[in-house]
PDBQT receptor file of N, H, CA, C and O in Angstrom, charges set to zero:
ATOM      1  N   MET A   1     -33.376-176.769  27.875  1.00  0.00    +0.000 N 
ATOM      2  CA  MET A   1     -32.174-176.289  27.647  1.00  0.00    +0.000 C 
ATOM      3  C   MET A   1     -31.072-176.378  28.877  1.00  0.00    +0.000 C 
ATOM      4  O   MET A   1     -31.443-176.476  30.046  1.00  0.00    +0.000 OA
ATOM      5  N   ASP A   2     -30.092-176.346  28.607  1.00  0.00    +0.000 N 
ATOM      6  H   ASP A   2     -29.791-176.266  27.657  1.00  0.00    +0.000 HD
ATOM      7  CA  ASP A   2     -28.924-177.389  30.056  1.00  0.00    +0.000 C 
ATOM      8  C   ASP A   2     -27.609-176.070  29.908  1.00  0.00    +0.000 C 
ATOM      9  O   ASP A   2     -27.639-174.941  29.418  1.00  0.00    +0.000 OA
ATOM     10  N   SER A   3     -26.819-176.653  30.404  1.00  0.00    +0.000 N 
ATOM     11  H   SER A   3     -26.794-177.570  30.802  1.00  0.00    +0.000 HD
ATOM     12  CA  SER A   3     -25.433-175.430  30.775  1.00  0.00    +0.000 C 
ATOM     13  C   SER A   3     -24.326-176.496  30.300  1.00  0.00    +0.000 C 
ATOM     14  O   SER A   3     -24.449-177.327  29.400  1.00  0.00    +0.000 OA
ATOM     15  N   THR A   4     -23.395-176.303  30.994  1.00  0.00    +0.000 N 
ATOM     16  H   THR A   4     -23.295-175.629  31.725  1.00  0.00    +0.000 HD
ATOM     17  CA  THR A   4     -22.230-176.619  30.782  1.00  0.00    +0.000 C 
ATOM     18  C   THR A   4     -20.833-175.638  30.868  1.00  0.00    +0.000 C 
ATOM     19  O   THR A   4     -20.755-174.610  30.195  1.00  0.00    +0.000 OA
ATOM     20  N   GLY A   5     -20.170-175.910  31.425  1.00  0.00    +0.000 N 
ATOM     21  H   GLY A   5     -20.234-176.745  31.972  1.00  0.00    +0.000 HD
ATOM     22  CA  GLY A   5     -18.754-174.781  31.839  1.00  0.00    +0.000 C 
ATOM     23  C   GLY A   5     -17.722-175.211  31.431  1.00  0.00    +0.000 C 
ATOM     24  O   GLY A   5     -17.610-176.428  31.283  1.00  0.00    +0.000 OA
ATOM     25  N   ILE A   6     -16.467-174.188  31.073  1.00  0.00    +0.000 N 
ATOM     26  H   ILE A   6     -16.557-173.200  31.193  1.00  0.00    +0.000 HD
ATOM     27  CA  ILE A   6     -15.908-174.507  30.406  1.00  0.00    +0.000 C 
ATOM     28  C   ILE A   6     -14.500-172.884  31.324  1.00  0.00    +0.000 C 
ATOM     29  O   ILE A   6     -14.594-171.697  31.637  1.00  0.00    +0.000 OA
ATOM     30  N   LYS A   7     -13.117-174.298  31.354  1.00  0.00    +0.000 N 
ATOM     31  H   LYS A   7     -13.040-175.262  31.100  1.00  0.00    +0.000 HD
ATOM     32  CA  LYS A   7     -12.098-173.427  32.505  1.00  0.00    +0.000 C 
ATOM     33  C   LYS A   7     -11.627-172.037  31.684  1.00  0.00    +0.000 C 
ATOM     34  O   LYS A   7     -11.513-171.948  30.461  1.00  0.00    +0.000 OA
ATOM     35  N   VAL A   8     -11.394-171.013  32.635  1.00  0.00    +0.000 N 
ATOM     36  H   VAL A   8     -11.487-171.085  33.628  1.00  0.00    +0.000 HD
ATOM     37  CA  VAL A   8     -10.394-170.150  32.149  1.00  0.00    +0.000 C 
ATOM     38  C   VAL A   8      -8.562-170.059  32.829  1.00  0.00    +0.000 C 
ATOM     39  O   VAL A   8      -8.133-169.214  33.615  1.00  0.00    +0.000 OA
ATOM     40  N   SER A   9      -8.170-170.648  32.512  1.00  0.00    +0.000 N 
ATOM     41  H   SER A   9      -8.519-171.335  31.874  1.00  0.00    +0.000 HD
ATOM     42  CA  SER A   9      -6.850-170.517  33.083  1.00  0.00    +0.000 C 
ATOM     43  C   SER A   9      -5.985-169.318  33.446  1.00  0.00    +0.000 C 
ATOM     44  O   SER A   9      -4.990-169.284  34.170  1.00  0.00    +0.000 OA
ATOM     45  N   ASN A  10      -6.809-167.999  32.538  1.00  0.00    +0.000 N 
ATOM     46  H   ASN A  10      -7.617-168.027  31.950  1.00  0.00    +0.000 HD
ATOM     47  CA  ASN A  10      -6.154-166.693  33.100  1.00  0.00    +0.000 C 
ATOM     48  C   ASN A  10      -6.605-166.421  34.530  1.00  0.00    +0.000 C 
ATOM     49  O   ASN A  10      -6.296-165.543  35.335  1.00  0.00    +0.000 OA
ATOM     50  N   ARG A  11      -7.471-167.502  34.585  1.00  0.00    +0.000 N 
ATOM     51  H   ARG A  11      -7.722-168.216  33.931  1.00  0.00    +0.000 HD
ATOM     52  CA  ARG A  11      -8.108-166.611  36.019  1.00  0.00    +0.000 C 
ATOM     53  C   ARG A  11      -7.972-166.912  37.643  1.00  0.00    +0.000 C 
ATOM     54  O   ARG A  11      -8.560-166.403  38.597  1.00  0.00    +0.000 OA
ATOM     55  N   GLY A  12      -7.033-167.871  37.575  1.00  0.00    +0.000 N 
ATOM     56  H   GLY A  12      -6.556-168.284  36.799  1.00  0.00    +0.000 HD
ATOM     57  CA  GLY A  12      -5.862-168.242  38.213  1.00  0.00    +0.000 C 
ATOM     58  C   GLY A  12      -6.758-169.125  39.684  1.00  0.00    +0.000 C 
ATOM     59  O   GLY A  12      -7.777-169.816  39.692  1.00  0.00    +0.000 OA
ATOM     60  N   ILE A  13      -6.043-168.800  40.527  1.00  0.00    +0.000 N 
ATOM     61  H   ILE A  13      -5.216-168.239  40.520  1.00  0.00    +0.000 HD
ATOM     62  CA  ILE A  13      -6.740-169.559  41.672  1.00  0.00    +0.000 C 
ATOM     63  C   ILE A  13      -8.011-169.802  42.751  1.00  0.00    +0.000 C 
ATOM     64  O   ILE A  13      -8.154-168.814  43.471  1.00  0.00    +0.000 OA
ATOM     65  N   LYS A  14      -8.549-170.412  42.909  1.00  0.00    +0.000 N 
ATOM     66  H   LYS A  14      -8.433-171.215  42.325  1.00  0.00    +0.000 HD
ATOM     67  CA  LYS A  14      -9.837-169.241  43.277  1.00  0.00    +0.000 C 
ATOM     68  C   LYS A  14     -10.776-169.870  44.555  1.00  0.00    +0.000 C 
ATOM     69  O   LYS A  14     -11.796-169.212  44.759  1.00  0.00    +0.000 OA
ATOM     70  N   GLU A  15     -10.604-170.887  45.320  1.00  0.00    +0.000 N 
ATOM     71  H   GLU A  15      -9.776-171.422  45.153  1.00  0.00    +0.000 HD
ATOM     72  CA  GLU A  15     -10.563-171.158  46.343  1.00  0.00    +0.000 C 
ATOM     73  C   GLU A  15      -9.814-172.756  46.715  1.00  0.00    +0.000 C 
ATOM     74  O   GLU A  15      -9.190-173.308  45.808  1.00  0.00    +0.000 OA
ATOM     75  N   LYS A  16      -9.914-173.376  47.966  1.00  0.00    +0.000 N 
ATOM     76  H   LYS A  16     -10.420-172.929  48.703  1.00  0.00    +0.000 HD
ATOM     77  CA  LYS A  16      -9.293-174.351  48.089  1.00  0.00    +0.000 C 
ATOM     78  C   LYS A  16     -10.510-174.875  48.799  1.00  0.00    +0.000 C 
ATOM     79  O   LYS A  16     -11.424-174.252  49.339  1.00  0.00    +0.000 OA
ATOM     80  N   TRP A  17     -10.204-176.837  48.606  1.00  0.00    +0.000 N 
ATOM     81  H   TRP A  17      -9.461-177.343  48.167  1.00  0.00    +0.000 HD
ATOM     82  CA  TRP A  17     -11.808-177.473  49.477  1.00  0.00    +0.000 C 
ATOM     83  C   TRP A  17     -11.275-178.595  49.160  1.00  0.00    +0.000 C 
ATOM     84  O   TRP A  17     -10.980-179.089  48.072  1.00  0.00    +0.000 OA
ATOM     85  N   ASN A  18     -11.130-179.143  50.808  1.00  0.00    +0.000 N 
ATOM     86  H   ASN A  18     -11.371-178.741  51.692  1.00  0.00    +0.000 HD
ATOM     87  CA  ASN A  18     -10.681-180.187  51.139  1.00  0.00    +0.000 C 
ATOM     88  C   ASN A  18      -9.279-180.164  50.646  1.00  0.00    +0.000 C 
ATOM     89  O   ASN A  18      -8.917-180.987  49.804  1.00  0.00    +0.000 OA
ATOM     90  N   GLY A  19      -8.439-179.230  51.143  1.00  0.00    +0.000 N 
ATOM     91  H   GLY A  19      -8.733-178.562  51.826  1.00  0.00    +0.000 HD
ATOM     92  CA  GLY A  19      -7.375-179.175  50.314  1.00  0.00    +0.000 C 
ATOM     93  C   GLY A  19      -6.960-179.500  48.854  1.00  0.00    +0.000 C 
ATOM     94  O   GLY A  19      -5.974-180.173  48.555  1.00  0.00    +0.000 OA
ATOM     95  N   ILE A  20      -8.038-178.806  47.780  1.00  0.00    +0.000 N 
ATOM     96  H   ILE A  20      -8.839-178.259  48.024  1.00  0.00    +0.000 HD
ATOM     97  CA  ILE A  20      -7.289-178.672  46.686  1.00  0.00    +0.000 C 
ATOM     98  C   ILE A  20      -7.840-177.900  46.407  1.00  0.00    +0.000 C 
ATOM     99  O   ILE A  20      -8.959-177.548  46.781  1.00  0.00    +0.000 OA
ATOM    100  N   LYS A  21      -6.535-177.092  45.024  1.00  0.00    +0.000 N 
ATOM    101  H   LYS A  21      -5.626-177.378  44.720  1.00  0.00    +0.000 HD
ATOM    102  CA  LYS A  21      -7.646-175.803  44.815  1.00  0.00    +0.000 C 
ATOM    103  C   LYS A  21      -7.481-175.772  43.848  1.00  0.00    +0.000 C 
ATOM    104  O   LYS A  21      -6.724-176.544  43.258  1.00  0.00    +0.000 OA
ATOM    105  N   ARG A  22      -8.410-174.476  43.109  1.00  0.00    +0.000 N 
ATOM    106  H   ARG A  22      -9.024-173.849  43.588  1.00  0.00    +0.000 HD
ATOM    107  CA  ARG A  22      -9.624-175.185  42.490  1.00  0.00    +0.000 C 
ATOM    108  C   ARG A  22     -10.301-173.912  41.664  1.00  0.00    +0.000 C 
ATOM    109  O   ARG A  22     -11.053-173.153  42.275  1.00  0.00    +0.000 OA
ATOM    110  N   LYS A  23      -9.854-173.586  39.479  1.00  0.00    +0.000 N 
ATOM    111  H   LYS A  23      -9.243-174.203  38.982  1.00  0.00    +0.000 HD
ATOM    112  CA  LYS A  23      -9.701-172.744  39.107  1.00  0.00    +0.000 C 
ATOM    113  C   LYS A  23     -11.378-172.359  38.791  1.00  0.00    +0.000 C 
ATOM    114  O   LYS A  23     -12.348-173.105  38.917  1.00  0.00    +0.000 OA
ATOM    115  N   GLY A  24     -11.347-171.213  38.428  1.00  0.00    +0.000 N 
ATOM    116  H   GLY A  24     -10.558-170.606  38.326  1.00  0.00    +0.000 HD
ATOM    117  CA  GLY A  24     -12.982-170.327  38.485  1.00  0.00    +0.000 C 
ATOM    118  C   GLY A  24     -13.075-171.111  36.870  1.00  0.00    +0.000 C 
ATOM    119  O   GLY A  24     -12.334-172.001  36.452  1.00  0.00    +0.000 OA
ATOM    120  N   PHE A  25     -14.005-170.581  36.296  1.00  0.00    +0.000 N 
ATOM    121  H   PHE A  25     -14.606-169.858  36.635  1.00  0.00    +0.000 HD
ATOM    122  CA  PHE A  25     -15.051-170.779  35.105  1.00  0.00    +0.000 C 
ATOM    123  C   PHE A  25     -16.061-169.892  34.223  1.00  0.00    +0.000 C 
ATOM    124  O   PHE A  25     -16.738-168.981  34.700  1.00  0.00    +0.000 OA
ATOM    125  N   ILE A  26     -16.068-170.201  33.145  1.00  0.00    +0.000 N 
ATOM    126  H   ILE A  26     -15.518-170.940  32.757  1.00  0.00    +0.000 HD
ATOM    127  CA  ILE A  26     -17.843-169.591  32.990  1.00  0.00    +0.000 C 
ATOM    128  C   ILE A  26     -18.136-170.592  32.442  1.00  0.00    +0.000 C 
ATOM    129  O   ILE A  26     -17.494-171.616  32.204  1.00  0.00    +0.000 OA
ATOM    130  N   LYS A  27     -19.576-170.158  32.144  1.00  0.00    +0.000 N 
ATOM    131  H   LYS A  27     -20.098-169.327  32.337  1.00  0.00    +0.000 HD
ATOM    132  CA  LYS A  27     -20.575-171.270  32.201  1.00  0.00    +0.000 C 
ATOM    133  C   LYS A  27     -22.059-171.091  31.203  1.00  0.00    +0.000 C 
ATOM    134  O   LYS A  27     -23.017-170.530  31.735  1.00  0.00    +0.000 OA
ATOM    135  N   PHE A  28     -22.206-171.665  29.541  1.00  0.00    +0.000 N 
ATOM    136  H   PHE A  28     -21.428-172.121  29.109  1.00  0.00    +0.000 HD
ATOM    137  CA  PHE A  28     -22.698-171.175  29.344  1.00  0.00    +0.000 C 
ATOM    138  C   PHE A  28     -24.618-172.184  29.321  1.00  0.00    +0.000 C 
ATOM    139  O   PHE A  28     -24.927-173.375  29.372  1.00  0.00    +0.000 OA
ATOM    140  N   HIS A  29     -25.200-171.243  29.248  1.00  0.00    +0.000 N 
ATOM    141  H   HIS A  29     -24.949-170.276  29.207  1.00  0.00    +0.000 HD
ATOM    142  CA  HIS A  29     -26.551-171.659  29.548  1.00  0.00    +0.000 C 
ATOM    143  C   HIS A  29     -27.303-172.196  27.575  1.00  0.00    +0.000 C 
ATOM    144  O   HIS A  29     -27.073-171.726  26.460  1.00  0.00    +0.000 OA
ATOM    145  N   ILE A  30     -27.979-173.061  27.945  1.00  0.00    +0.000 N 
ATOM    146  H   ILE A  30     -28.165-173.442  28.850  1.00  0.00    +0.000 HD
ATOM    147  CA  ILE A  30     -28.210-173.329  25.964  1.00  0.00    +0.000 C 
ATOM    148  C   ILE A  30     -29.783-173.751  26.294  1.00  0.00    +0.000 C 
ATOM    149  O   ILE A  30     -30.407-174.598  26.934  1.00  0.00    +0.000 OA
ATOM    150  N   ALA A  31     -30.043-172.431  25.308  1.00  0.00    +0.000 N 
ATOM    151  H   ALA A  31     -29.536-171.744  24.789  1.00  0.00    +0.000 HD
ATOM    152  CA  ALA A  31     -31.963-173.795  24.740  1.00  0.00    +0.000 C 
ATOM    153  C   ALA A  31     -31.716-173.513  23.097  1.00  0.00    +0.000 C 
ATOM    154  O   ALA A  31     -31.716-172.571  22.305  1.00  0.00    +0.000 OA
ATOM    155  N   ILE A  32     -31.443-175.408  23.134  1.00  0.00    +0.000 N 
ATOM    156  H   ILE A  32     -31.443-176.173  23.777  1.00  0.00    +0.000 HD
ATOM    157  CA  ILE A  32     -32.120-175.667  21.750  1.00  0.00    +0.000 C 
ATOM    158  C   ILE A  32     -33.487-176.219  21.581  1.00  0.00    +0.000 C 
ATOM    159  O   ILE A  32     -34.114-176.741  22.503  1.00  0.00    +0.000 OA
ATOM    160  N   ASP A  33     -34.035-176.050  20.068  1.00  0.00    +0.000 N 
ATOM    161  H   ASP A  33     -33.527-175.626  19.318  1.00  0.00    +0.000 HD
ATOM    162  CA  ASP A  33     -34.708-177.506  19.179  1.00  0.00    +0.000 C 
ATOM    163  C   ASP A  33     -34.300-178.963  19.461  1.00  0.00    +0.000 C 
ATOM    164  O   ASP A  33     -33.348-179.667  19.124  1.00  0.00    +0.000 OA
ATOM    165  N   THR A  34     -35.242-179.106  20.105  1.00  0.00    +0.000 N 
ATOM    166  H   THR A  34     -36.015-178.534  20.378  1.00  0.00    +0.000 HD
ATOM    167  CA  THR A  34     -34.545-180.979  20.453  1.00  0.00    +0.000 C 
ATOM    168  C   THR A  34     -34.803-182.027  18.456  1.00  0.00    +0.000 C 
ATOM    169  O   THR A  34     -34.190-182.999  18.016  1.00  0.00    +0.000 OA
ATOM    170  N   ARG A  35     -36.637-180.681  17.430  1.00  0.00    +0.000 N 
ATOM    171  H   ARG A  35     -37.136-179.891  17.787  1.00  0.00    +0.000 HD
ATOM    172  CA  ARG A  35     -36.512-181.234  16.321  1.00  0.00    +0.000 C 
ATOM    173  C   ARG A  35     -35.561-180.908  15.348  1.00  0.00    +0.000 C 
ATOM    174  O   ARG A  35     -35.395-181.542  14.305  1.00  0.00    +0.000 OA
ATOM    175  N   THR A  36     -34.740-179.601  15.806  1.00  0.00    +0.000 N 
ATOM    176  H   THR A  36     -34.875-179.087  16.653  1.00  0.00    +0.000 HD
ATOM    177  CA  THR A  36     -33.939-179.314  14.775  1.00  0.00    +0.000 C 
ATOM    178  C   THR A  36     -32.708-178.956  15.236  1.00  0.00    +0.000 C 
ATOM    179  O   THR A  36     -32.149-178.188  14.453  1.00  0.00    +0.000 OA
ATOM    180  N   GLY A  37     -31.972-179.260  16.357  1.00  0.00    +0.000 N 
ATOM    181  H   GLY A  37     -32.425-179.885  16.993  1.00  0.00    +0.000 HD
ATOM    182  CA  GLY A  37     -30.849-179.303  16.923  1.00  0.00    +0.000 C 
ATOM    183  C   GLY A  37     -30.507-177.446  16.715  1.00  0.00    +0.000 C 
ATOM    184  O   GLY A  37     -29.522-177.179  17.403  1.00  0.00    +0.000 OA
ATOM    185  N   LYS A  38     -30.919-176.477  16.152  1.00  0.00    +0.000 N 
ATOM    186  H   LYS A  38     -31.719-176.694  15.593  1.00  0.00    +0.000 HD
ATOM    187  CA  LYS A  38     -30.551-175.503  16.420  1.00  0.00    +0.000 C 
ATOM    188  C   LYS A  38     -30.537-174.906  17.102  1.00  0.00    +0.000 C 
ATOM    189  O   LYS A  38     -31.467-175.049  17.895  1.00  0.00    +0.000 OA
ATOM    190  N   ILE A  39     -29.239-173.416  17.498  1.00  0.00    +0.000 N 
ATOM    191  H   ILE A  39     -28.484-173.300  16.853  1.00  0.00    +0.000 HD
ATOM    192  CA  ILE A  39     -29.242-173.069  19.240  1.00  0.00    +0.000 C 
ATOM    193  C   ILE A  39     -30.471-171.919  18.977  1.00  0.00    +0.000 C 
ATOM    194  O   ILE A  39     -30.486-171.169  18.002  1.00  0.00    +0.000 OA
ATOM    195  N   LEU A  40     -31.361-171.938  19.909  1.00  0.00    +0.000 N 
ATOM    196  H   LEU A  40     -31.349-172.548  20.701  1.00  0.00    +0.000 HD
ATOM    197  CA  LEU A  40     -32.351-170.922  19.894  1.00  0.00    +0.000 C 
ATOM    198  C   LEU A  40     -32.306-169.548  20.942  1.00  0.00    +0.000 C 
ATOM    199  O   LEU A  40     -33.011-168.541  20.997  1.00  0.00    +0.000 OA
ATOM    200  N   ALA A  41     -31.153-170.007  21.724  1.00  0.00    +0.000 N 
ATOM    201  H   ALA A  41     -30.581-170.826  21.680  1.00  0.00    +0.000 HD
ATOM    202  CA  ALA A  41     -30.728-168.096  22.997  1.00  0.00    +0.000 C 
ATOM    203  C   ALA A  41     -29.899-168.873  23.318  1.00  0.00    +0.000 C 
ATOM    204  O   ALA A  41     -30.078-170.077  23.135  1.00  0.00    +0.000 OA
ATOM    205  N   ILE A  42     -28.319-168.187  24.107  1.00  0.00    +0.000 N 
ATOM    206  H   ILE A  42     -28.173-167.209  24.255  1.00  0.00    +0.000 HD
ATOM    207  CA  ILE A  42     -27.636-168.336  24.528  1.00  0.00    +0.000 C 
ATOM    208  C   ILE A  42     -26.749-167.793  25.711  1.00  0.00    +0.000 C 
ATOM    209  O   ILE A  42     -26.014-167.001  25.120  1.00  0.00    +0.000 OA
ATOM    210  N   ASP A  43     -26.356-167.757  27.183  1.00  0.00    +0.000 N 
ATOM    211  H   ASP A  43     -26.953-168.400  27.663  1.00  0.00    +0.000 HD
ATOM    212  CA  ASP A  43     -26.268-167.157  27.742  1.00  0.00    +0.000 C 
ATOM    213  C   ASP A  43     -24.697-167.648  28.520  1.00  0.00    +0.000 C 
ATOM    214  O   ASP A  43     -24.270-168.796  28.391  1.00  0.00    +0.000 OA
ATOM    215  N   VAL A  44     -23.980-166.606  29.299  1.00  0.00    +0.000 N 
ATOM    216  H   VAL A  44     -24.327-165.674  29.404  1.00  0.00    +0.000 HD
ATOM    217  CA  VAL A  44     -23.111-166.823  29.454  1.00  0.00    +0.000 C 
ATOM    218  C   VAL A  44     -22.619-166.104  30.610  1.00  0.00    +0.000 C 
ATOM    219  O   VAL A  44     -22.494-164.881  30.685  1.00  0.00    +0.000 OA
ATOM    220  N   THR A  45     -22.329-167.023  31.573  1.00  0.00    +0.000 N 
ATOM    221  H   THR A  45     -22.431-168.016  31.512  1.00  0.00    +0.000 HD
ATOM    222  CA  THR A  45     -22.175-166.366  33.828  1.00  0.00    +0.000 C 
ATOM    223  C   THR A  45     -20.839-166.717  34.013  1.00  0.00    +0.000 C 
ATOM    224  O   THR A  45     -19.961-167.320  33.397  1.00  0.00    +0.000 OA
ATOM    225  N   LYS A  46     -21.009-166.048  35.226  1.00  0.00    +0.000 N 
ATOM    226  H   LYS A  46     -21.723-165.558  35.726  1.00  0.00    +0.000 HD
ATOM    227  CA  LYS A  46     -19.822-166.494  35.724  1.00  0.00    +0.000 C 
ATOM    228  C   LYS A  46     -20.828-168.698  36.264  1.00  0.00    +0.000 C 
ATOM    229  O   LYS A  46     -21.886-169.272  36.003  1.00  0.00    +0.000 OA
ATOM    230  N   GLU A  47     -19.502-169.014  37.085  1.00  0.00    +0.000 N 
ATOM    231  H   GLU A  47     -18.644-168.548  37.297  1.00  0.00    +0.000 HD
ATOM    232  CA  GLU A  47     -19.425-170.112  37.932  1.00  0.00    +0.000 C 
ATOM    233  C   GLU A  47     -20.991-170.679  38.551  1.00  0.00    +0.000 C 
ATOM    234  O   GLU A  47     -21.489-171.788  38.358  1.00  0.00    +0.000 OA
ATOM    235  N   ASN A  48     -21.646-169.356  39.464  1.00  0.00    +0.000 N 
ATOM    236  H   ASN A  48     -21.241-168.455  39.621  1.00  0.00    +0.000 HD
ATOM    237  CA  ASN A  48     -21.680-169.449  40.609  1.00  0.00    +0.000 C 
ATOM    238  C   ASN A  48     -23.756-169.435  40.635  1.00  0.00    +0.000 C 
ATOM    239  O   ASN A  48     -24.479-169.710  41.593  1.00  0.00    +0.000 OA
ATOM    240  N   LEU A  49     -24.164-169.020  39.240  1.00  0.00    +0.000 N 
ATOM    241  H   LEU A  49     -23.577-168.797  38.462  1.00  0.00    +0.000 HD
ATOM    242  CA  LEU A  49     -25.476-168.850  38.498  1.00  0.00    +0.000 C 
ATOM    243  C   LEU A  49     -25.921-170.591  38.057  1.00  0.00    +0.000 C 
ATOM    244  O   LEU A  49     -25.582-171.510  37.311  1.00  0.00    +0.000 OA
ATOM    245  N   SER A  50     -26.798-170.269  38.997  1.00  0.00    +0.000 N 
ATOM    246  H   SER A  50     -27.073-169.523  39.602  1.00  0.00    +0.000 HD
ATOM    247  CA  SER A  50     -27.153-172.166  38.792  1.00  0.00    +0.000 C 
ATOM    248  C   SER A  50     -28.370-172.398  37.055  1.00  0.00    +0.000 C 
ATOM    249  O   SER A  50     -28.391-171.498  36.216  1.00  0.00    +0.000 OA
ATOM    250  N   ASP A  51     -28.776-173.026  36.969  1.00  0.00    +0.000 N 
ATOM    251  H   ASP A  51     -28.759-173.757  37.651  1.00  0.00    +0.000 HD
ATOM    252  CA  ASP A  51     -29.170-173.020  34.855  1.00  0.00    +0.000 C 
ATOM    253  C   ASP A  51     -30.943-172.888  35.482  1.00  0.00    +0.000 C 
ATOM    254  O   ASP A  51     -31.670-172.689  34.509  1.00  0.00    +0.000 OA
ATOM    255  N   GLY A  52     -32.032-172.969  37.253  1.00  0.00    +0.000 N 
ATOM    256  H   GLY A  52     -31.441-173.131  38.044  1.00  0.00    +0.000 HD
ATOM    257  CA  GLY A  52     -33.091-172.694  37.422  1.00  0.00    +0.000 C 
ATOM    258  C   GLY A  52     -32.696-170.837  36.955  1.00  0.00    +0.000 C 
ATOM    259  O   GLY A  52     -33.264-170.337  35.983  1.00  0.00    +0.000 OA
ATOM    260  N   ALA A  53     -31.773-170.095  37.728  1.00  0.00    +0.000 N 
ATOM    261  H   ALA A  53     -31.312-170.501  38.517  1.00  0.00    +0.000 HD
ATOM    262  CA  ALA A  53     -31.992-168.470  36.986  1.00  0.00    +0.000 C 
ATOM    263  C   ALA A  53     -31.842-167.779  36.360  1.00  0.00    +0.000 C 
ATOM    264  O   ALA A  53     -31.883-166.553  36.259  1.00  0.00    +0.000 OA
ATOM    265  N   ARG A  54     -31.477-169.248  35.443  1.00  0.00    +0.000 N 
ATOM    266  H   ARG A  54     -31.444-170.244  35.526  1.00  0.00    +0.000 HD
ATOM    267  CA  ARG A  54     -30.894-168.477  33.751  1.00  0.00    +0.000 C 
ATOM    268  C   ARG A  54     -32.320-169.419  32.639  1.00  0.00    +0.000 C 
ATOM    269  O   ARG A  54     -32.247-169.346  31.413  1.00  0.00    +0.000 OA
ATOM    270  N   ALA A  55     -33.709-170.373  33.470  1.00  0.00    +0.000 N 
ATOM    271  H   ALA A  55     -33.768-170.432  34.466  1.00  0.00    +0.000 HD
ATOM    272  CA  ALA A  55     -34.293-170.911  32.777  1.00  0.00    +0.000 C 
ATOM    273  C   ALA A  55     -35.229-169.600  31.780  1.00  0.00    +0.000 C 
ATOM    274  O   ALA A  55     -35.446-169.344  30.596  1.00  0.00    +0.000 OA
ATOM    275  N   ILE A  56     -35.514-169.131  32.931  1.00  0.00    +0.000 N 
ATOM    276  H   ILE A  56     -35.338-169.340  33.893  1.00  0.00    +0.000 HD
ATOM    277  CA  ILE A  56     -37.048-167.274  31.937  1.00  0.00    +0.000 C 
ATOM    278  C   ILE A  56     -36.467-166.919  31.697  1.00  0.00    +0.000 C 
ATOM    279  O   ILE A  56     -36.702-167.241  30.533  1.00  0.00    +0.000 OA
ATOM    280  N   PRO A  57     -35.255-166.126  31.578  1.00  0.00    +0.000 N 
ATOM    281  CA  PRO A  57     -34.082-165.474  31.208  1.00  0.00    +0.000 C 
ATOM    282  C   PRO A  57     -34.419-165.724  29.528  1.00  0.00    +0.000 C 
ATOM    283  O   PRO A  57     -34.689-164.924  28.631  1.00  0.00    +0.000 OA
ATOM    284  N   LEU A  58     -34.227-167.654  29.552  1.00  0.00    +0.000 N 
ATOM    285  H   LEU A  58     -34.007-168.303  30.281  1.00  0.00    +0.000 HD
ATOM    286  CA  LEU A  58     -33.898-167.680  27.793  1.00  0.00    +0.000 C 
ATOM    287  C   LEU A  58     -34.782-168.023  27.240  1.00  0.00    +0.000 C 
ATOM    288  O   LEU A  58     -35.006-168.102  26.032  1.00  0.00    +0.000 OA
ATOM    289  N   ILE A  59     -35.654-168.376  28.537  1.00  0.00    +0.000 N 
ATOM    290  H   ILE A  59     -35.471-168.312  29.519  1.00  0.00    +0.000 HD
ATOM    291  CA  ILE A  59     -38.043-168.684  27.806  1.00  0.00    +0.000 C 
ATOM    292  C   ILE A  59     -38.073-167.490  26.917  1.00  0.00    +0.000 C 
ATOM    293  O   ILE A  59     -37.986-167.647  25.699  1.00  0.00    +0.000 OA
ATOM    294  N   TYR A  60     -38.154-166.673  27.283  1.00  0.00    +0.000 N 
ATOM    295  H   TYR A  60     -38.225-166.546  28.272  1.00  0.00    +0.000 HD
ATOM    296  CA  TYR A  60     -39.012-165.252  27.703  1.00  0.00    +0.000 C 
ATOM    297  C   TYR A  60     -37.996-164.262  26.273  1.00  0.00    +0.000 C 
ATOM    298  O   TYR A  60     -38.553-163.495  25.487  1.00  0.00    +0.000 OA
ATOM    299  N   ARG A  61     -36.565-164.544  26.270  1.00  0.00    +0.000 N 
ATOM    300  H   ARG A  61     -36.113-165.167  26.909  1.00  0.00    +0.000 HD
ATOM    301  CA  ARG A  61     -36.181-164.230  24.627  1.00  0.00    +0.000 C 
ATOM    302  C   ARG A  61     -36.404-165.787  23.357  1.00  0.00    +0.000 C 
ATOM    303  O   ARG A  61     -36.804-165.459  22.240  1.00  0.00    +0.000 OA
ATOM    304  N   ILE A  62     -36.216-166.901  23.528  1.00  0.00    +0.000 N 
ATOM    305  H   ILE A  62     -35.891-167.168  24.435  1.00  0.00    +0.000 HD
ATOM    306  CA  ILE A  62     -37.100-167.229  22.641  1.00  0.00    +0.000 C 
ATOM    307  C   ILE A  62     -38.641-167.368  22.195  1.00  0.00    +0.000 C 
ATOM    308  O   ILE A  62     -39.128-167.826  21.161  1.00  0.00    +0.000 OA
ATOM    309  N   SER A  63     -39.501-166.561  23.859  1.00  0.00    +0.000 N 
ATOM    310  H   SER A  63     -39.106-166.190  24.699  1.00  0.00    +0.000 HD
ATOM    311  CA  SER A  63     -40.815-166.285  22.893  1.00  0.00    +0.000 C 
ATOM    312  C   SER A  63     -40.792-164.569  22.003  1.00  0.00    +0.000 C 
ATOM    313  O   SER A  63     -41.818-164.726  21.341  1.00  0.00    +0.000 OA
ATOM    314  N   PHE A  64     -40.498-163.737  21.778  1.00  0.00    +0.000 N 
ATOM    315  H   PHE A  64     -39.664-163.610  22.316  1.00  0.00    +0.000 HD
ATOM    316  CA  PHE A  64     -40.497-162.731  21.269  1.00  0.00    +0.000 C 
ATOM    317  C   PHE A  64     -39.278-162.619  20.238  1.00  0.00    +0.000 C 
ATOM    318  O   PHE A  64     -39.114-161.588  19.586  1.00  0.00    +0.000 OA
TER     319      PHE A  64
């Protein structure tokens, strides 16, 4: 399981950190079979959700 973020340009400026403006993004959490490379489960969330928070729900989805 891994995740990656994708910037969404139409969400605008989210916050400033050390004077740097940061735009928001969405996050894809993906579970992949390492032998076949097949995607087993995917979840799309906001940027503030951690990988650990989505791990159990993705594993649960794969098991059924």
